[in-house]
C-alpha positions in Angstrom: 0.0 -0.1 0.3 1.5 3.8 -1.2 2.5 5.9 2.0 0.7 8.9 2.3 1.3 11.9 -0.1 3.2 14.7 -0.3 -0.2 17.0 0.4 -1.4 14.4 3.0 2.0 15.1 5.1 1.9 18.6 4.5 -1.9 18.7 6.1 -0.5 16.5 9.2 2.1 19.1 9.8 -0.3 21.7 9.8 -2.8 20.4 12.3 -0.2 19.4 15.0 1.7 22.8 14.4 0.6 25.7 16.7 2.0 27.1 20.1 3.9 24.2 22.2 1.9 23.2 25.3 2.8 25.3 28.4 5.6 23.6 31.2 3.7 23.5 34.5 6.8 25.2 36.5 7.0 24.9 40.1 7.5 28.1 42.9 11.6 28.7 43.2 12.8 26.7 46.2 13.3 30.3 47.8 9.3 31.2 47.4 8.8 27.3 49.1 11.1 28.2 52.2 9.3 31.4 52.4 5.9 29.4 52.9 7.1 27.3 54.9 8.7 29.5 57.4 5.5 31.4 57.5 3.2 28.4 58.3 5.3 27.4 61.0 5.8 31.2 62.5 1.5 31.2 62.6 1.7 27.3 64.4 4.0 28.6 66.9 2.3 31.9 67.3 -0.6 30.3 67.6 0.5 27.8 70.7 2.1 30.7 73.0 -1.1 32.3 72.3 -2.9 29.7 74.0 0.0 29.0 76.0 -0.5 32.5 77.1 -3.9 32.7 77.7 -4.9 28.9 79.1 -1.2 28.3 80.3 0.5 30.8 81.7 0.3 32.5 85.4 0.3 36.0 84.3 -3.0 36.2 83.0 -5.2 34.2 85.8 -8.2 36.0 88.3 -6.8 37.3 91.0 -8.8 40.2 92.1 -12.6 41.0 92.2 -13.5 44.2 92.3 -17.4 45.6 93.3 -18.6 48.7 92.5 -22.4 50.3 92.8 -23.2 49.1 96.3 -25.5 50.9 98.2 -26.8 48.5 101.1 -24.9 45.5 99.6 -21.5 45.5 100.9 -18.6 44.3 98.7 -17.9 41.1 100.4 -21.2 40.4 99.9 -21.6 40.5 96.3 -17.7 38.9 96.0 -19.0 36.0 98.3 -22.0 35.4 96.3 -20.3 36.0 93.1 -18.1 32.9 93.5 -15.7 34.0 91.1 -13.1 31.3 90.2 -9.6 32.8 91.6 -6.9 31.5 90.0 -8.3 29.9 86.9 -7.6 31.5 83.2 -8.9 35.2 83.1 -10.2 34.0 79.5 -12.5 30.9 80.8 -14.3 32.8 83.4 -18.1 32.4 82.1 -18.8 36.1 83.2 -22.8 35.3 82.1 -23.2 32.6 84.7 -21.3 34.8 87.2 -24.3 37.3 86.5 -27.1 34.9 86.8 -25.3 33.6 89.9 -25.5 37.2 91.6 -29.5 38.2 90.6 -30.5 34.4 91.9 -28.6 34.9 95.1 -29.2 38.4 95.5 -32.5 39.5 94.8 -31.5 43.1 95.7 -29.7 43.3 92.5 -31.3 44.8 89.5 -28.9 45.1 87.2 -25.2 43.7 87.2 -22.4 43.6 84.9 -19.3 41.1 85.1 -16.2 42.1 83.1 -13.1 40.9 82.5 -10.6 43.6 83.8 -7.0 42.8 82.0 -4.8 41.1 82.8 -5.7 39.3 86.2 -9.1 41.0 87.6 -12.9 40.6 87.3 -15.2 43.6 87.9 -18.6 43.7 89.1 -20.6 46.5 88.6 -23.7 46.2 90.9 -27.4 48.7 90.5 -29.8 47.9 92.7 -33.4 47.9 93.6 -34.8 51.0 95.2 -37.9 50.4 97.1 -41.1 52.7 95.9 -43.0 50.8 98.8 -42.9 48.9 102.2 -45.2 45.4 102.6 -45.6 45.1 106.5 -45.0 41.0 107.1 -45.5 40.5 111.0 -42.6 43.0 112.3 -40.7 43.1 109.2 -41.3 44.8 106.2 -40.9 43.7 102.6 -39.5 46.0 100.2 -41.2 46.2 96.7 -39.5 48.4 93.5 -41.1 50.1 91.0 -41.5 46.9 89.0 -43.5 45.9 91.6 -40.8 43.2 92.6 -40.6 42.2 96.6 -36.9 41.7 96.7 -36.0 42.0 100.5 -36.9 41.4 104.2 -35.9 44.2 106.4 -36.5 44.5 110.0 -36.8 48.5 110.3 -39.1 50.2 107.6 -37.2 52.3 105.1 -37.5 56.1 105.9 -38.8 58.3 103.2 -40.6 54.9 101.5 -44.9 54.4 102.5 -45.8 51.8 104.0 -48.4 50.2 101.9 -52.1 49.0 103.0 -54.3 47.0 101.4 -57.7 47.8 102.7 -59.6 46.0 100.8 -63.2 44.9 101.6 -64.6 41.7 101.7 -68.0 42.8 100.5 -69.1 45.5 97.7 -67.8 47.3 95.1 -64.2 46.5 96.7 -64.4 43.0 96.9 -65.6 42.9 93.0 -62.8 44.7 92.4 -60.2 42.4 94.3 -62.0 39.0 92.6 -61.2 40.8 89.2 -58.0 42.1 89.4 -56.4 40.2 92.0 -54.2 40.7 95.3 -50.8 41.0 92.6 -52.8 43.5 90.5 -53.5 46.3 93.5 -50.5 45.8 94.3 -48.7 46.4 90.9 -51.3 49.5 90.5 -50.1 51.1 94.1 -46.7 50.8 93.0 -47.7 52.5 90.0 -49.2 55.0 91.4 -46.3 55.8 94.0 -43.5 56.0 91.2 -45.2 59.0 90.1 -45.7 61.0 93.4 -43.7 64.1 92.9 -40.6 64.0 94.8 -41.2 66.6 96.9 -44.4 65.0 98.0 -43.0 61.3 98.3 -40.5 63.1 100.3 -43.3 63.7 102.8 -45.0 60.2 102.3 -46.3 58.0 105.0 -48.7 55.4 103.3 -50.2 54.0 100.3 -53.8 52.4 100.9 -55.5 50.7 98.5 -59.1 49.8 99.0 -60.0 48.8 95.3 -58.5 49.5 91.7 -60.3 53.0 91.4 -59.5 54.0 95.1 -56.1 54.4 96.1 -55.4 56.8 98.4 -52.0 58.4 100.0 -51.7 59.4 103.6 -48.6 62.0 103.5 -46.9 63.9 107.0 -48.9 66.3 108.9 -52.3 64.3 108.9 -52.5 65.2 104.6 -54.0 62.6 102.6 -54.2 62.7 98.8 -57.1 60.7 97.0 -55.6 59.4 93.7 -58.2 56.9 92.2 -56.8 54.7 89.9 -53.2 54.7 88.9 -54.7 56.1 85.5 -53.4 59.0 84.1 -50.8 59.3 87.1 -48.5 61.7 85.5 -51.5 64.0 84.8 -52.4 63.8 88.4 -49.0 64.2 89.7 -49.2 67.6 88.0 -52.3 68.4 89.2 -51.3 67.8 92.6 -48.2 69.8 92.2 -50.3 73.2 91.3 -52.7 72.1 94.0 -50.1 72.4 96.8 -49.1 75.6 95.5 -52.4 77.2 95.6 -53.1 75.7 98.4 -50.5 75.0 100.9 -52.4 75.0 104.5 -54.9 72.3 102.9 -55.7 68.9 104.2 -57.1 67.3 101.3 -56.1 67.0 97.7 -58.1 65.2 95.8 -56.8 64.4 92.1 -58.9 61.5 91.3 -60.3 63.6 88.3 -57.1 65.4 86.8 -58.9 67.7 85.3 -61.3 68.9 87.9 -59.0 68.8 90.9 -59.8 69.7 94.5 -58.8 70.5 97.7 -60.2 70.5 101.7 -59.7 71.4 104.9 -57.3 74.0 106.3 
């Protein structure tokens, strides 16, 4: 059989012609060496950082500082916090400390536990402020502006009025108790107490709740304020301030209808 003609050989040469295939080039040895060195540095640095944070004695808890206390003492807060002194600072669970403090010390309203590098934990405390006292035998229970009963004390706090639930078991007063319940009536008294003007609150002695719509405030000197319900308390507070300026010698103030306040006695 005859071999390929000259024309066929030329066509094959044209098909196989073109730019030569590019050869794969590996990085030069100096570049490979640089990559290896950098990788080693990363590993070493990461290990050193891990050892510094978890294994060394430099960044471990040594001090626990407390700020913001008024009734509580720093020692009480530190004891209840139970911060793991001697443990690596990075591993201390601050959220657990906060939860533990609020559970053990209900007087705490807000607690912020933070790491204080290089070796401390700081505890910033905000205590609850009582707006009412509920007498329980010979002791008193403090109630804050959220209606939370947070502490039992042996002596009444000066400037905090005593709450008296004088709800009758018959008539409209009893109906109010059945409808709202005692806890709701206490919360309404708290709402009212939180709106009393500061100048008036300093002389407040007692808050009496007879029903949802019948809350009264007893002031020093035998003066009284008929407040009504806790609704529109901001308007009632402004009306009371105006009445006391206009009639400073009055004995009884009625702001149950804030658009038509009244005074009596002198």
